[in-house]
N, C-alpha and C positions, 0 to 999 in steps of 0.2 A: 686433418688434425691441426695443421698450421692456420688454416682459415678460421677455425673456431676459436683459436687463441686470440687472434686480432679482432674478432667480432664481439668480444666481451666489452661492455660499456658500463660496468657496474659503478666504477669510481668517477665516471665522467661528470655526473651531476654535482658531485661534491666539489670537484675542481672548478666548475663553472660558478657555483655559489661563492667559493673562496675568491675567485677573480672579481666578481661583482662587489664583494665586500671590500676588497683592496681598493678598487676604483672609487667607491664611495668614501672610504677613509681618506684617500689622496685629495679628493675634491673638498671634503670638509676641512682638512688641515690647511689646504690652500686658501680657502675662504676665510678661515679664522686668522690666518697669518696676514692676509691682505686687509682685513677689516678689524683686526685686534686693537690697534691703537684708537681707531675711531670709536669703537664700542666702549672702550675703557674711558675715553673722554666724555662720552655721552652719559655713562653711569656716574661719573664724578660730578658733572653738571646737575644731574638729577638729584644726587645726594645733597649737594650744596643748596639746591632750591628747597628741598624738603626740610632741612634742618633749620630750626628757628634762630 
């Protein structure tokens, strides 16, 4: 009976997907934080070039 209790893996897949999503979110937030000012400056230059 105790062995069947520990053999259940029903929620394991959901936890793994949640961990993957958290990892992706951390990477995206880190990339946006590191490149945020550079991207903002690029869009500002582009807008200044397009405006007459």
